[in-house]
Each structure stands twice: as structure tokens, then as C-alpha cells.
C-alpha positions as CSV (number, residue, x, y, z in Angstrom):
1,M,63.3,-9.8,67.6
2,N,59.9,-8.3,66.5
3,S,57.9,-9.1,64.4
4,T,59.0,-6.7,61.1
5,P,59.0,-8.1,58.2
6,N,62.4,-9.8,56.8
7,I,64.5,-6.9,54.0
8,R,64.9,-8.6,50.8
9,L,68.6,-8.2,49.0
10,R,69.1,-7.8,45.9
11,V,72.9,-7.8,44.1
12,A,73.7,-6.2,40.9
13,E,77.4,-8.1,39.0
14,G,79.2,-5.8,37.4
15,L,79.3,-1.8,36.6
16,Q,75.5,-0.7,36.5
17,D,74.3,2.8,34.8
18,Y,73.0,5.2,37.4
19,A,70.0,6.7,35.4
20,S,69.1,2.1,35.5
21,A,69.0,2.3,39.3
22,W,67.7,5.2,40.3
23,Q,64.5,4.6,37.4
24,A,63.9,1.6,39.1
25,M,64.1,2.8,42.7
26,Q,61.3,5.4,41.5
27,A,59.1,2.1,39.8
28,F,59.5,0.7,42.8
29,T,58.4,2.9,45.0
30,D,55.4,4.1,43.0
31,R,54.2,1.0,42.5
32,R,54.5,-0.7,46.4
33,A,51.3,-1.6,47.9
34,P,50.9,-1.3,52.3
35,D,52.6,-5.4,52.5
36,T,55.3,-5.0,49.5
37,P,58.7,-5.8,50.8
38,D,60.9,-4.0,51.9
39,E,64.4,-4.5,50.2
40,C,68.5,-3.1,50.0
41,W,70.1,-3.1,46.7
42,L,74.0,-3.7,46.4
43,L,75.9,-2.2,43.0
44,E,78.4,-0.2,41.5
45,H,77.6,2.4,39.5
46,A,80.0,3.1,35.7
47,P,81.6,6.4,36.4
48,V,79.3,9.2,37.6
49,Y,78.9,12.9,38.4
50,T,75.3,13.2,40.5
51,L,73.6,16.4,42.3
52,G,70.7,16.4,44.3
53,R,67.6,18.1,43.6
54,N,68.4,21.1,44.6
55,A,72.5,21.1,44.7
56,S,74.3,24.0,43.0
57,E,76.1,23.8,40.2
58,A,78.7,26.6,41.7
59,H,80.5,22.7,42.9
60,L,80.9,20.9,39.9
61,H,84.0,22.2,38.6
62,D,85.0,20.3,36.2
63,S,83.0,17.0,35.0
64,G,85.9,16.6,32.1
65,N,84.3,12.9,30.1
66,I,82.4,12.0,33.2
67,P,78.4,12.0,32.9
68,V,77.0,14.1,34.7
69,I,73.1,13.7,35.6
70,R,70.4,15.7,38.5
71,T,69.1,13.7,40.3
72,D,65.8,13.7,42.9
73,R,67.9,13.1,46.0
74,G,68.8,15.3,48.4
75,G,72.4,16.7,49.2
76,Q,74.4,18.4,46.8
77,V,76.7,16.5,44.5
78,T,78.9,13.8,45.2
79,Y,80.8,11.0,42.4
80,H,80.5,7.4,42.4
81,G,82.0,4.8,40.2
82,P,84.4,1.2,40.5
83,G,85.4,0.5,44.0
84,Q,82.8,2.1,45.5
85,I,79.5,0.5,46.4
86,L,75.8,1.4,47.1
87,L,73.2,0.7,49.4
88,Y,70.7,1.4,48.0
89,V,67.4,1.4,50.7
90,L,64.2,1.3,50.0
91,L,61.6,0.6,53.1
92,D,58.7,2.4,54.2
93,L,59.7,4.1,56.7
94,K,56.3,3.8,59.5
95,R,56.6,0.1,59.3
96,H,60.3,0.7,60.8
97,G,58.4,4.0,63.0
98,L,61.4,5.8,61.0
99,G,61.2,9.1,60.0
100,V,64.0,11.0,57.7
101,R,66.5,11.8,60.3
102,G,66.2,8.5,61.9
103,L,67.5,6.4,58.6
104,V,70.1,8.7,58.1
105,D,71.4,8.0,61.8
106,L,71.4,4.6,60.5
107,L,72.6,3.7,58.3
108,E,75.5,6.7,59.2
109,G,75.7,4.1,62.3
110,S,75.6,1.0,60.0
111,A,78.6,2.3,58.1
112,I,81.1,3.4,62.2
113,A,79.9,-0.3,63.0
114,L,81.6,-2.0,59.7
115,L,84.6,0.8,60.6
116,A,84.5,-0.6,63.7
117,D,85.1,-4.3,62.9
118,L,87.7,-3.6,61.1
119,G,89.6,-1.7,63.7
120,I,88.6,1.7,61.8
121,E,87.4,4.8,64.4
122,A,84.9,7.2,62.0
123,H,82.5,9.4,62.9
124,A,79.3,11.3,61.9
125,R,79.0,14.9,61.6
126,P,75.3,16.6,62.6
127,E,76.3,19.9,60.2
128,A,77.8,17.1,57.2
129,P,76.1,14.1,56.6
130,G,78.2,11.1,56.0
131,V,80.3,9.0,57.9
132,Y,83.8,10.5,58.6
133,V,87.5,8.3,59.7
134,G,89.7,11.9,60.6
135,E,88.9,14.7,58.8
136,A,88.2,12.4,55.5
137,K,84.5,11.1,54.1
138,I,84.3,7.9,53.9
139,A,80.6,7.4,53.3
140,A,77.9,10.2,51.2
141,L,74.5,10.3,52.3
142,G,71.6,10.8,49.7
143,L,67.6,10.3,50.0
144,R,64.4,10.7,49.0
145,V,61.3,10.0,50.7
146,R,57.8,9.5,48.0
147,R,54.7,7.8,49.4
148,G,56.3,7.1,52.9
149,C,58.9,5.0,51.2
150,S,62.5,5.4,51.2
151,Y,64.6,5.4,48.3
152,H,68.9,6.2,47.2
153,G,71.2,5.5,50.1
154,L,74.3,5.5,51.3
155,A,77.5,5.4,48.9
156,F,80.7,3.9,50.6
157,N,84.4,3.6,49.3
158,V,86.4,1.0,49.3
159,A,88.7,1.1,46.6
160,M,88.8,3.5,43.9
161,D,90.2,6.1,41.8
162,R,89.4,8.9,44.1
163,M,90.9,11.8,41.4
164,P,87.4,12.4,40.5
165,F,86.3,13.8,43.9
166,D,88.8,16.8,43.2
167,R,86.7,18.1,40.3
168,I,84.0,18.9,42.9
169,D,82.9,20.6,46.0
170,P,82.0,17.2,48.1
171,C,78.8,16.8,49.1
172,G,79.0,20.9,48.8
173,Y,82.2,21.3,50.9
174,R,85.4,22.8,49.4
175,G,88.4,21.0,49.4
176,L,86.9,18.3,51.9
177,P,89.0,15.6,52.0
178,V,87.7,11.9,50.6
179,T,89.5,8.4,51.7
180,D,88.1,5.1,51.1
181,L,89.0,1.2,52.8
182,A,92.4,0.7,50.6
183,S,93.5,3.3,51.5
184,L,92.9,2.9,55.3
185,G,95.2,-0.1,54.9
186,I,92.0,-2.8,54.2
187,R,92.5,-4.1,51.1
188,D,91.4,-7.6,51.1
189,L,87.1,-6.4,51.7
190,A,85.7,-7.0,47.3
191,P,83.1,-3.7,47.7
192,L,79.7,-6.1,47.2
193,E,81.5,-8.2,50.0
194,T,81.6,-4.3,51.9
195,G,78.4,-3.9,51.0
196,R,77.0,-7.0,52.4
197,R,78.8,-6.7,56.1
198,L,76.5,-3.0,55.5
199,A,73.6,-4.3,54.8
200,G,74.0,-6.7,57.7
201,H,74.6,-3.9,60.4
202,L,71.7,-1.7,58.7
203,A,69.6,-5.0,59.5
204,R,70.4,-6.0,62.6
205,A,70.0,-1.8,63.7
206,L,66.4,-2.3,62.4
207,D,65.6,-5.5,64.3
208,T,65.3,-7.6,61.4
209,R,66.7,-10.5,59.0
210,L,68.5,-10.1,55.4
211,E,66.4,-12.1,53.1
212,E,69.1,-13.2,49.7
213,A,65.6,-12.8,46.9
214,G,66.9,-12.5,43.5
215,P,69.3,-11.2,41.7
216,L,69.1,-7.5,40.8
217,V,68.6,-6.9,36.9
218,L,68.4,-3.5,35.5
219,E,67.3,-2.3,32.2
């Protein structure tokens, strides 16, 4: 173990508003100082479609009654909703000797390692960031780096209604199948427990530890 400071883990109970979480991540990043501890946030969102900053609206076919938000992360369109855990990574990349590609690799590797723990073989695709089981996507990535620090992160499907994905081209790929742990036979892991395991794998990959902090409370 090196001298990298612990990462604070904050967990939100219940479904969270996407815009509130996004604004909180931006505010946290803007007020960071060089010695501000890194944080990981775990939460589930109320149903929402999000578009990356350069995403094409052509990939969103029918939003129905689900809100649509254009955000400042990379990537195309995706869906967030109950039964999907979000691991938001608020990291000082220089502290960890990382660039964006390195962080993407660590996030994908953490999800692959978690799935391996569950007896599920998964892989990444260089041309389409995220994590896949066979041809189906189980985890999506979207990041923003500002002032050398990251926010946004990884969405991991645990046990969700996947029908909203049928109304979009997930991550910009028409017809891309989407799966979750429940569909793969893993039904005894709640989203927050899944997220804790995922965050643990990421901390180990960063050669540091998670430190339980206060709950994540969004205004």
C-alpha cells in the first residue's frame, strides 16, 4: 500500500434527482483544493435520459414521459433508473498518476473484476467504452475532467426495467442489447451492495482504501 490518501465513500439512500447530483459534483470539483480528499458517490437515480455534451439527439427516439437532460459528460445517450447503481468518481487524477484513458480502464476493470467474483465473464470493447457480457452491455461510462479532477463515472445495471433502453440507441449504437445482473441469474445483490463491491475493486486498483464518510445528501 502506498501513501495515497483514502477515498471517502458517500452513499445516498433512495432515488436521487439527476440534476441535483450533477450540480453537486460540479460544485465539489470547483471548490476542491490540492489537499481535498477524493470521494466516490453511490446512488440510484429516478428515471432520466442523459445526453453527453456532444451527443446527437438522433439517438433518442422516444423519451415518453421520462425527462431528458443534456449534461457535460462525454459519450452519447443513456438511461438511468431504479435498479441501476451509479458510481461517481471525484478524483484528483494527478494524485493517482492517471489520465482519462487510465481512469476508463480502471473503471472497466473494476466492473469486470466484480462480475468475475460472481462467476460472470465480461469484457471491455476499445471502440465502445463500457463493460459487456457477450454482446450485451451491463455497464456504461461517462466522464468529465475539470481542473485535473474527474466527475461523473460508471452506471452498472443490477435489476432494472430495461424497456427504456429500447427507446434509444444505447451509447449511440442502434440495436445494442442491454443486460443486468438479475437477467444473468444474480438476484441476491441489492444495487447499493453491488456499488460497495464495485467501489472496493476501484480502490484496490488505485492502491488505496475506502473510508466510510457521512451520507450523501443532495439538495
